[in-house]
C-alpha positions in Angstrom: -21.2 17.3 8.6 -23.8 19.3 6.8 -27.3 17.4 7.9 -29.2 19.4 5.2 -27.1 18.8 2.4 -27.0 14.9 3.5 -30.6 14.8 4.2 -30.4 16.5 0.9 -28.7 13.5 -0.8 -30.2 10.8 1.3 -33.4 11.1 -0.6 -32.4 11.6 -3.7 -30.3 8.9 -3.6 -33.5 6.3 -2.3 -34.8 7.6 -5.4 -32.6 5.0 -7.1 -31.2 2.8 -4.6 -31.8 0.8 -2.0 -30.1 2.9 1.2 -29.6 2.1 4.9 -31.7 3.8 7.1 -30.6 7.8 7.4 -28.0 7.3 10.7 -26.0 4.5 8.7 -26.1 6.3 5.8 -24.5 9.6 7.9 -22.4 7.4 10.0 -21.0 5.8 5.8 -21.1 9.8 5.1 -18.0 10.1 7.4 -15.8 7.8 5.4 -14.0 10.2 3.3 -13.5 6.9 1.1 -17.3 6.0 1.1 -18.7 9.7 0.6 -15.9 9.4 -2.9 -18.2 6.7 -4.2 -21.5 7.4 -3.3 -20.5 10.8 -5.2 -19.5 8.5 -8.5 -22.1 5.9 -8.8 -24.6 9.3 -7.5 -23.3 11.5 -10.7 -25.0 9.1 -12.9 -27.6 10.2 -11.8 -27.1 14.2 -10.7 -25.1 17.1 -11.6 -22.6 16.5 -8.1 -20.0 18.9 -8.3 -16.3 18.1 -8.2 -14.9 15.8 -5.1 -12.8 18.6 -3.2 -16.2 20.6 -3.3 -18.5 17.2 -2.8 -15.8 16.9 0.3 -15.9 20.1 1.4 -19.6 21.1 1.5 -20.4 17.9 3.3 -17.9 18.7 6.2 -15.2 17.5 5.3 -11.6 19.3 6.3 -10.3 21.0 2.6 -6.9 18.6 2.8 -9.0 15.5 3.4 -8.1 14.3 -0.7 -3.9 14.8 -0.3 -3.1 11.2 -0.1 -0.2 10.3 2.1 2.5 8.9 0.0 3.6 5.7 0.5 7.1 4.7 0.7 7.5 2.3 -1.8 9.9 -0.8 -0.9 11.9 -0.8 -4.0 12.5 1.3 -6.3 10.6 1.3 -9.8 14.6 0.4 -11.6 14.5 -2.1 -9.2 11.2 -3.6 -10.1 11.2 -3.4 -13.9 14.8 -4.9 -13.5 13.5 -7.7 -12.1 10.4 -7.9 -14.2 12.6 -8.2 -17.6 14.7 -10.4 -16.3 11.9 -12.7 -15.1 10.3 -12.9 -19.0 13.8 -13.2 -19.9 14.6 -16.3 -17.8 11.4 -18.0 -17.7 10.7 -16.9 -21.7 7.5 -15.2 -20.2 
């Protein structure tokens, strides 16, 4: 993680939010999801770069935003079919 950027983020964010100590903040920013939520909340007050750039500046790998594809248990066709079927049967 880039200590300098984290320190600037911490100092600026502490003006608007009640943050934990810096070490806890630093540990939280190592979690991609928490870092992105932090970015969203800070974008209200500051000009923050796009998520890819933000994560890269923090020291995340370039492919950090790629999400793992989850296999769906049922295809979309079957879900739609069953949803319509139950609506027709239950009248909902």
